[in-house]
Structure formats: structure tokens, C-alpha cells
GUGU-861187 format. One record per residue (C-alpha): residue number from 0; residue in one letter; z, y, x. Coordinates in nm, 4 decimals, padded with zeros to 6 digits. Layout:
<pts>
PT     k   r          w          v          u
PT   NUM   a          Z          Y          X
...
</pts>
This chain:
<pts>
PT     k   r          w          v          u
PT     0   x    00.0000    00.0000    00.0000
PT     1   x    00.0869    00.2369    00.2818
PT     2   x   -00.2531    00.1768    00.4477
PT     3   x   -00.4237    00.2532    00.1173
PT     4   x   -00.2394    00.5879    00.0918
PT     5   x   -00.3350    00.6750    00.4504
PT     6   x   -00.7000    00.6001    00.3711
PT     7   x   -00.6837    00.8139    00.0565
PT     8   x   -00.5274    01.1008    00.2518
PT     9   x   -00.7952    01.0747    00.5217
PT    10   x   -01.0713    01.0692    00.2610
PT    11   x   -00.9205    01.3697    00.0898
PT    12   x   -00.9056    01.5641    00.4157
PT    13   x   -01.2613    01.4680    00.5102
PT    14   x   -01.3775    01.5737    00.1627
PT    15   x   -01.2151    01.9153    00.2153
PT    16   x   -01.3768    01.9517    00.5582
PT    17   x   -01.7168    01.8490    00.4212
PT    18   x   -01.6786    02.0920    00.1315
PT    19   x   -01.5871    02.3788    00.3666
PT    20   x   -01.8805    02.2938    00.5935
PT    21   x   -02.1170    02.2810    00.2952
PT    22   x   -01.9906    02.6212    00.1766
PT    23   x   -02.0390    02.7669    00.5261
PT    24   x   -02.3950    02.6278    00.5387
PT    25   x   -02.4724    02.7753    00.1972
PT    26   x   -02.3386    03.1099    00.3147
PT    27   x   -02.5544    03.0947    00.6308
PT    28   x   -02.8584    03.0065    00.4212
PT    29   x   -02.7909    03.3071    00.1977
PT    30   x   -02.7651    03.5347    00.5048
PT    31   x   -03.0900    03.3927    00.6451
PT    32   x   -03.2657    03.4536    00.3137
PT    33   x   -03.1355    03.8113    00.3098
PT    34   x   -03.2677    03.8649    00.6641
PT    35   x   -03.6031    03.7153    00.5646
PT    36   x   -03.6254    03.9529    00.2679
PT    37   x   -03.5252    04.2497    00.4829
PT    38   x   -03.7844    04.1598    00.7475
PT    39   x   -04.0542    04.1279    00.4824
PT    40   x   -03.9580    04.4584    00.3218
PT    41   x   -03.9213    04.6528    00.6479
PT    42   x   -04.1948    04.5139    00.8708
PT    43   x   -04.4059    04.3045    00.6365
PT    44   x   -04.3618    03.9958    00.8556
PT    45   x   -04.1475    03.6836    00.8368
PT    46   x   -03.8634    03.5834    01.0662
PT    47   x   -04.0867    03.3122    01.2123
PT    48   x   -04.3484    03.5750    01.2886
PT    49   x   -04.0803    03.7854    01.4584
PT    50   x   -03.9921    03.4791    01.6642
PT    51   x   -04.3573    03.4445    01.7709
PT    52   x   -04.3705    03.8161    01.8515
PT    53   x   -04.0646    03.7826    02.0742
PT    54   x   -04.2378    03.4951    02.2574
PT    55   x   -04.5593    03.6913    02.3157
PT    56   x   -04.6451    03.6721    02.6847
PT    57   x   -04.9920    03.7403    02.8274
PT    58   x   -04.9200    03.4989    03.1137
PT    59   x   -04.8669    03.1987    02.8869
PT    60   x   -05.1492    02.9818    02.7614
PT    61   x   -05.1106    02.7714    02.4500
PT    62   x   -05.3476    02.5122    02.3124
PT    63   x   -05.4960    02.6397    01.9884
PT    64   x   -05.4794    02.2866    01.8460
PT    65   x   -05.1030    02.2769    01.9009
PT    66   x   -05.0603    02.6175    01.7387
PT    67   x   -05.2610    02.4982    01.4399
PT    68   x   -05.0591    02.1788    01.4095
PT    69   x   -04.7213    02.3529    01.4066
PT    70   x   -04.8374    02.6284    01.1704
PT    71   x   -04.8169    02.9080    01.4278
PT    72   x   -05.1897    02.9862    01.4420
PT    73   x   -05.2104    03.1309    01.0905
PT    74   x   -04.8945    03.3325    01.1581
PT    75   x   -05.0379    03.4686    01.4837
PT    76   x   -05.3603    03.5638    01.3070
PT    77   x   -05.1510    03.7433    01.0426
PT    78   x   -04.9630    03.9278    01.3189
PT    79   x   -05.2974    04.0247    01.4723
PT    80   x   -05.4306    04.1562    01.1394
PT    81   x   -05.1117    04.3605    01.0939
PT    82   x   -05.1447    04.5041    01.4460
PT    83   x   -04.8426    04.3403    01.6123
PT    84   x   -05.0273    04.1178    01.8634
PT    85   x   -05.3584    04.0905    02.0437
PT    86   x   -05.5041    03.7403    02.0716
PT    87   x   -05.7474    03.6183    02.3354
PT    88   x   -05.9045    03.2761    02.2893
PT    89   x   -06.0934    03.0987    02.5676
PT    90   x   -06.2270    02.7582    02.6673
PT    91   x   -06.1358    02.8093    03.0339
PT    92   x   -05.8275    02.9219    03.2179
PT    93   x   -05.8389    03.2539    03.4103
PT    94   x   -05.9062    03.0722    03.7373
PT    95   x   -06.2229    02.9295    03.5812
PT    96   x   -06.0767    02.5817    03.5445
PT    97   x   -06.2899    02.4107    03.2829
PT    98   x   -06.0990    02.0815    03.2766
PT    99   x   -05.9920    02.1764    02.9278
PT   100   x   -06.3540    02.1963    02.8166
PT   101   x   -06.3707    02.1500    02.4432
PT   102   x   -06.0137    02.2698    02.3962
PT   103   x   -05.9413    02.6301    02.3133
PT   104   x   -05.6544    02.7978    02.4904
PT   105   x   -05.4904    03.1057    02.3476
PT   106   x   -05.3085    03.3945    02.5051
PT   107   x   -05.1335    03.6468    02.2910
PT   108   x   -04.9531    03.9642    02.3822
PT   109   x   -04.7603    04.2190    02.1843
PT   110   x   -04.9567    04.5307    02.0980
PT   111   x   -04.8020    04.8764    02.1258
PT   112   x   -04.6697    04.8339    01.7712
PT   113   x   -04.5385    04.4863    01.8556
PT   114   x   -04.3703    04.6064    02.1760
PT   115   x   -04.1912    04.8778    01.9754
PT   116   x   -04.0473    04.6097    01.7447
PT   117   x   -03.9467    04.3910    02.0408
PT   118   x   -03.7819    04.6874    02.2140
PT   119   x   -03.5898    04.7751    01.8982
PT   120   x   -03.4659    04.4170    01.8632
PT   121   x   -03.3686    04.3924    02.2300
PT   122   x   -03.1668    04.7160    02.2250
PT   123   x   -02.9364    04.6008    01.9442
</pts>
């Protein structure tokens, strides 16, 4: 009987912990949704697009196929249309290496408008 009561007490405590964790996760999700709405209203771009903007580096090459597969390509194109990034697509690397023939590589860099957003984020 004593073991049964210990098990019930442990289950009760774990239920409370799980409930508190669930509430905290719901609260975080609500904050994330508020940030998403604020980003959309202020800049007209999503949090994921902001993440891509923060990663913009003209010295990095990404395979276009990979960007398409993970959903980033359409977001980058949207950022380009809205003036936040400049995209350069090529079939060779800058050194002329054509080993990737048939595969497009993409470089993207923040535009002046994009750099202003990045600077504002980095100063906070």
C-alpha cells in the first residue's frame, strides 16, 4: 500500500511539472506569434525571413536545390522583391570551378535596406 501511495505522489508531481511545462510552452508560442505579427506589420517579412537576412553573407555559397528543398528559396526571392537582399545565381564558383556543372549555386547579400534592419537588430 505504501508503494502505491509513493507512486501516486510521484505521478501527481510529474503531472504538475508536465502541466507547468505545457503552460510555459503555450506562453512561448503566444510570444512567438506576437513577434511574427509584429514583424509582418512593421517590416512586411516573417521571422524566418529575418533569420535568412541575418545569415546573408556574400562569401557563402549555397546550393539552390538545397534552398528549394528547405523552403528558403521562395523566402529569399520574396526578400529580394521587397528590397532586403540581392541574389546572385551561378553555375560556377568565383574561381571558375565548374565541378558543380548542372547545379546552381546562390550567393545572397543584404541590400542597403537589409543592412539597416540587421544593424537595428544587432544594436538592441
